[in-house]
N, C-alpha and C positions, 0 to 999 in steps of 0.2 A: 167098403163103403167109404165114400168121400163126401164131405159137404163144404159149401162155401161158408166162411165164417166172418161175421161182423165183430164188433166190440174190440178193436185193437190187435186181434190175432193176425198172424201174417196173411197177406193176401194170397189168393189161389186156393185150390181145394186142399184140405187136410183130413187126416182120417179121425174117426171118432176116438180111438186110442190116443192119438196125439192131443186132442182137446182135453180128454180126462186126465192125461199125464200132466199137462200144463196147469190145469186147474188144481189138482191135488198137490203139485209142486208148489203151489203158491200158499198152501196152508202152513201155519207155523208148526204143528205136530199133528199130521194125520195118524189116526188110530184105525187100522184095518183089523176089524174083530171077526172072529169065526173064520179066519182064514183057512182055507183048505177043507172046509166043511163039505162043499161040493166041489167036484173036480172041475178046474177052470176050463173055459173055452179057449180057442186060439186067440180070440179077441181080448179076453181077459188077461191071458199070458202077455200079450203085446202091450196092454195097458200097464201091467205090473212092471214090465221091463222098462217102460217109458218112465214110470214114477221113480223107480229104483235108480235109473240112469241119472235122472235130474237131480236127485237128492243126495246120491252117493257122495261121501266125503264132505257134503256141505252142511247138512242139517239132519235131523233125526226123524224117523219114522217108527211107529209102533205097530208090530204085527202080533196079534193074539191068535192062538190056536190051540185045540186040545190035542194036537198030534205032537209027538216028540221030533226033535230036530232031524233024526235018522230017517224019518218017513216023509220029510217035505218033499224031496226030489221026486220020489214016486207019485206022491199026491198031485205034484204040479203037472206031471206028464213027462214027456221027453224031448229032446231036441235041443237046438241051439238056444232058443229062448229060455228054456228052463235052466239050462247050465248058466247063462248069463244072469239071470235073475238070482240064482243061488249064490253065485260068485259075489254079487253085490250085497246079499243080505248076510252071508256068513262072515266075511271079512269086515273087521272094524265094527263088531256088534258086542253089545252087552246082553247076556242071556239071563233072564230071570225065570227060574223054574219054580213052580208053585206046588210041585208034588201032586199027590192025588187028591187034595182038598177040593171038594166041589161045592162052591158057594150056592148053587141053586138047591142042592139037597139040604145044605145047612139052612137056608132060609125057609125052605118048606117045612122043616122039622120044627124050626122056631115058631112059625105061625099056625102049625097044627093043634 
């Protein structure tokens, strides 16, 4: 799908993924929460590739997920987009492992 874009974006048709990538790339620190909870569609993979490409080596992006790093590639799907996304996420990354601590369970117990 392509759309014509006003508001200072390049003239001519651009894809929705390009707009999303440009918009997300403009944030100081985007936090992508619950990443990989649902299997991404091709358009979501394209948007993630656009986002990681624009931000790679320039600024930070936070990805939060309940899946371990070894499961990310499979959860993203397969193909060239997935390989490119994983290359940009894995290299030049700081990993913060939180273990098995579940804040939702902790909060539920505290309020019960």
